FILO-298342 format. One line per field, with one value per residue (C-alpha): x, y, z; residue in one letter; chain. Coordinates in steps of 0.001 Angstrom, whole numbers, plus 500000, padded with zeros to 6 digits. Each point is the difference from the previous one (the first is absolute). Layout:
N
east: c(X|...)
north: c(Y|...)
up: c(Z|...)
type: c(a|...)
mol: c(A|...)
//
This chain:
351
east: c(808480|503180|500911|502097|503303|499809|500212|503206|499532|503237|499496|496361|496921|497695|496326|498749|496217|499242|496885|500575|496282|500671|497390|500012|499097|497552|502918|501440|502850|500673|498356|501908|503000|499861|499332|502964|502381|498905|501548|503369|501840|499121|501086|503293|500783|499334|502036|502905|500251|500754|496614|497793|496734|496745|497149|496354|496944|496432|498584|496316|497300|500129|497786|502366|500340|502712|499384|502536|499349|500912|503314|503108|501724|499597|500871|503189|500937|499491|501858|502906|500193|499974|502627|502031|500461|498495|496977|499482|496279|498199|496806|498458|500420|500156|500975|503014|500974|499928|501916|502625|500520|500229|502456|502284|500192|503318|500657|498697|497437|496277|497231|496493|497243|496682|496839|499250|496249|499883|499586|496777|502022|501577|496808|499037|503237|500541|502729|501391|500196|501761|502565|500538|500710|502291|502133|501166|501799|502156|498624|496744|499738|496713|499865|496394|498190|497030|499003|500745|496264|499641|500222|501662|502621|502777|499182|499330|500780|503630|501233|498949|502726|502863|501933|498274|500474|498534|501601|500858|496718|497987|501926|499529|496247|499576|502103|498234|496554|501030|501237|496501|498525|502511|499551|499128|500295|496734|497874|499802|497684|499092|498470|498111|498837|498879|496936|498994|499464|499908|503708|500913|497959|502683|502688|497597|499247|503691|501339|497236|501424|503253|498915|498272|497877|499224|498942|497826|499634|496466|499445|500915|497872|497052|500427|500035|496860|498065|500838|499481|503449|500925|503524|502013|501553|497405|500821|503326|498527|499707|497474|500172|497934|498631|499332|500072|499261|498379|502579|502645|499140|503631|501684|499519|498193|501434|498910|501519|503222|500406|499144|502271|502871|499690|500103|502929|501948|499889|500779|503341|499320|498110|498872|498324|498473|498167|499510|496975|498818|500314|503494|500556|497822|501398|496623|499601|503550|499713|498915|502712|502667|498979|500006|503420|501474|498642|502403|502359|503018|498109|499668|502840|498947|497770|499114|498091|499247|498144|500497|497498|501242|503605|499123|498167|502864|502488|497970|499945|503530|498743|501840|502632|497283|500091|502601|498843|498028|498794|499984|497137|496299|498009|503085|500722|496425|500054|503318|498762|496775|502052|499146|502484|501408|500460|503188|501592|498864|501684|503275|499686|499220|497461|502042)
north: c(168105|498812|500505|497786|501919|499304|496232|497970|497924|498194|496263|500238|498683|502953|499156|502888|500471|501816|500819|498423|499937|501132|500240|497021|499635|497318|497718|500354|502344|503010|503110|502459|499345|503335|498381|497652|502758|502151|497530|499669|502551|497953|496777|501463|501255|496598|498096|502454|499585|496306|498722|497227|501333|498039|501726|499542|501394|499360|500200|500443|498539|496175|499656|497643|497526|499265|501566|499431|503410|501712|498285|502142|498537|503063|502292|498030|500353|503775|500336|498043|502531|502958|498553|498466|496852|496533|499701|496810|499244|497999|498144|500953|502820|497687|496407|497741|500933|503740|499533|497845|502537|502853|498032|499281|503601|501751|503685|502111|497425|500629|497532|500810|498285|498930|502111|500366|500246|496422|499287|501036|500339|503159|502043|498441|501251|496442|499828|496655|501263|503178|497898|497833|503106|501388|496849|501041|503120|501464|503498|501348|503089|501415|501883|499094|503292|498837|497355|501785|500450|496203|497910|497112|497590|501262|503614|499989|496420|499544|503192|498366|497387|501785|503253|502324|503225|502022|500094|502930|499889|500030|503043|501724|499341|501422|503074|500600|499930|501943|502793|500173|500337|502456|503571|499384|502926|501564|499845|496292|497801|496384|497645|496954|497494|496402|498808|498569|503316|498446|499067|503470|502161|500210|501194|502405|501577|500090|501280|502626|501481|500633|500590|502986|497770|496290|498855|496876|497506|499572|496499|501131|503103|497857|497758|503006|501401|496724|499051|503536|499919|503099|501304|502152|503075|499674|503531|498625|497040|500413|497716|499262|502754|497626|497121|496640|500882|497409|497647|501216|497857|499006|503331|503614|502258|502811|502790|498172|499323|503685|501167|497512|500692|503742|499556|497584|502282|502779|497795|500066|496731|497071|496750|497369|496669|497801|500457|501941|497326|496378|500680|496458|500953|502880|501649|500371|501234|503399|501994|498624|500537|503626|500808|498370|501945|503227|499785|502804|502049|501782|496725|499664|496660|497315|496602|497113|496600|496732|497000|500983|503575|498789|497669|502735|502489|497377|499063|503618|501029|502516|498943|502692|502579|498983|500541|496963|496981|497787|496242|499767|500558|499229|500347|503433|501157|498639|501703|503329|499642|499699|496350|497696|497465|496514|499402|503209|499273|496572|501769|502385|503081|501383|499290)
up: c(051572|498334|496376|497736|500432|503762|499509|499985|496853|499161|499835|501079|498217|499438|499501|497872|499696|496763|497998|496606|499243|496444|497216|497646|496345|498873|499102|503518|499073|502210|498586|502197|502262|501859|503388|499551|498936|502947|502478|498234|502208|503078|498312|498791|503499|501564|497416|500000|503781|499522|501134|498644|498601|500419|498131|500986|498219|498972|496481|499310|502225|499754|503108|501796|497145|497441|496589|497236|498436|503293|500694|500408|496923|497770|502906|500524|496340|500107|503300|498539|497156|502385|502347|497165|502051|500367|502247|502014|500008|502668|499140|503327|502520|503035|500686|499694|496437|500679|503269|498300|497219|502502|502127|497037|498764|499542|500545|497107|498849|499511|500844|498735|501958|498483|500253|503711|499359|498756|503725|501747|503210|498580|500089|503352|501610|501186|502653|498866|496420|501169|501856|496912|497915|502693|499909|496519|501205|502743|499425|498595|497782|498756|496713|499177|500583|497932|502581|503262|500587|500140|503190|498171|501277|497726|500925|503745|501081|498984|501767|503292|499541|498198|500459|497524|498055|497154|496550|497750|498049|503219|501227|496647|500090|503496|499275|496681|501607|503092|497754|498584|503487|501441|498795|496315|497618|498863|498027|500728|497927|500770|497427|501265|497402|499935|501893|503433|501743|503485|499829|498765|502365|502742|497580|498264|503382|501006|496689|499843|503202|498144|496405|498495|497782|499721|496521|499903|497169|498714|501409|503512|499588|498921|503060|502311|498439|499805|503596|501340|501621|501975|499462|502349|498345|497248|498877|498715|498114|496226|498304|496242|498337|497353|502404|498270|496368|497680|498516|502455|503013|500338|499325|501021|497538|497890|502377|502958|498114|499137|503530|501764|497587|500617|503776|499896|497676|502617|503002|501798|501829|498449|501600|497840|501013|497514|496240|498799|497594|498929|498734|498672|497036|497960|499452|503776|500707|498316|503044|502308|497355|499396|503718|500514|497110|501503|502940|499090|501013|502791|501912|502496|501498|498498|501488|498425|501428|499775|497742|497315|499722|500006|497127|498083|500311|498879|496930|498838|501007|502560|503141|499563|500709|503674|502708|501951|498821|502808|499460|502493|499482|503120|502202|498524|500624|503554|500764|498649|501989|503174|500608|501712|497527|501546|498002|501274|503540|499804|499165|502945|497917|502468|503174)
type: c(m|r|w|l|p|n|l|s|l|t|g|k|r|v|l|l|r|v|d|f|n|v|p|l|k|e|n|g|d|i|a|d|g|f|r|i|a|a|v|l|p|t|m|w|h|i|l|s|a|g|a|k|l|v|v|l|s|h|l|g|d|p|e|g|k|f|q|e|k|l|t|m|r|k|v|g|e|r|l|s|e|y|l|d|s|r|i|i|r|a|l|n|c|v|g|s|e|a|e|a|l|a|g|e|m|k|e|g|e|v|l|l|l|e|n|v|r|f|h|k|e|e|e|e|d|n|e|g|f|s|k|a|l|a|r|l|g|d|l|y|v|s|d|a|f|g|v|l|h|r|e|h|a|s|v|v|g|v|p|r|f|l|p|s|a|g|g|f|l|l|k|k|e|i|e|g|l|q|k|l|l|e|d|p|k|h|p|m|v|a|i|i|g|g|r|k|i|e|s|k|l|p|v|i|d|r|i|a|e|l|a|d|e|v|l|l|g|n|l|l|a|r|e|i|t|s|k|s|i|s|l|r|h|k|d|k|i|v|f|p|p|d|g|v|p|p|g|k|e|y|d|i|g|l|k|t|t|k|l|f|s|k|k|v|r|k|a|r|t|v|f|w|s|g|p|l|g|r|y|e|e|e|k|y|a|q|g|s|r|a|v|a|k|a|i|g|k|e|t|s|y|a|v|a|g|g|g|n|l|l|d|f|l|g|r|h|g|l|r|e|k|f|d|h|i|s|t|g|g|s|s|m|l|a|f|l|a|g|e|e|l|p|g|l|k|a|l|g|y|y|d)
mol: c(A|A|A|A|A|A|A|A|A|A|A|A|A|A|A|A|A|A|A|A|A|A|A|A|A|A|A|A|A|A|A|A|A|A|A|A|A|A|A|A|A|A|A|A|A|A|A|A|A|A|A|A|A|A|A|A|A|A|A|A|A|A|A|A|A|A|A|A|A|A|A|A|A|A|A|A|A|A|A|A|A|A|A|A|A|A|A|A|A|A|A|A|A|A|A|A|A|A|A|A|A|A|A|A|A|A|A|A|A|A|A|A|A|A|A|A|A|A|A|A|A|A|A|A|A|A|A|A|A|A|A|A|A|A|A|A|A|A|A|A|A|A|A|A|A|A|A|A|A|A|A|A|A|A|A|A|A|A|A|A|A|A|A|A|A|A|A|A|A|A|A|A|A|A|A|A|A|A|A|A|A|A|A|A|A|A|A|A|A|A|A|A|A|A|A|A|A|A|A|A|A|A|A|A|A|A|A|A|A|A|A|A|A|A|A|A|A|A|A|A|A|A|A|A|A|A|A|A|A|A|A|A|A|A|A|A|A|A|A|A|A|A|A|A|A|A|A|A|A|A|A|A|A|A|A|A|A|A|A|A|A|A|A|A|A|A|A|A|A|A|A|A|A|A|A|A|A|A|A|A|A|A|A|A|A|A|A|A|A|A|A|A|A|A|A|A|A|A|A|A|A|A|A|A|A|A|A|A|A|A|A|A|A|A|A|A|A|A|A|A|A|A|A|A|A|A|A|A|A|A|A|A|A|A|A|A|A|A|A|A|A|A|A|A|A|A|A|A|A|A|A)
//
């Protein structure tokens, strides 16, 4: 697999697939630009090399149809602030207008394409759509770790038609997660929150092989119990001692908060996926906040990941507690579980 520094960029149009699926406020403004800022080192490198930067992303889940609230307009405004330069914005991600704008670009310019998921062909990995996207660049760079588990046209289709490489964020993500898997310092504690136990079982089993203890949020614990799911390494699994207490359906209880905080405080390695409550409402964010604050000086390496947890940590100013924050959710869990990610395979990572 090639990485960005291995590409000859001068004068080339670089089609950069990013994950700018940022959280939005009710009025459409960007609530948190972390995912945009995370790709800036890759963008600066491309522009400083005298290339032309064509940026491609999705936003939300428009189900293959145009939705005004999910256009890239606000993203373009925020990106313009970060890069301190004018952003050319296309009204589509394929077609004559996008091709004309890409063809007229000068070195050092940035073209932001419209939401790629406005086209149903994206999620179908349509070959014609992939070719149409590929016509907008001379080179393809992927920095969209959060969608590498998807077999979408912009993720696995375009690399079939353009010389491809991974960007700096992608490299950082892989190295950050590999460090977690390779000889972590003990005691190691993993925290798995959220719901939908079926999607989390593989990573619970894999991380339990490495960790000393795996702490489960109460909704996951309730699913396991109600569905009589059998867990490997069950001796390492820690269930909430107060279950789902009355009035706390969307947060962990006081006993659980104290127990989890105590275990995290003593851990040297911490991995956390998914908030432990409905963090959007303050009354349900107390448990997650207390556990995050418990990460202390004894912890030598801490990793957190997933869109909801990323959002929660940002709202409460707790990101600095972690050495690595993954911009991926499902892709992070799949990578840690040892699954082959289609987007990495398309780049030649497993060759």
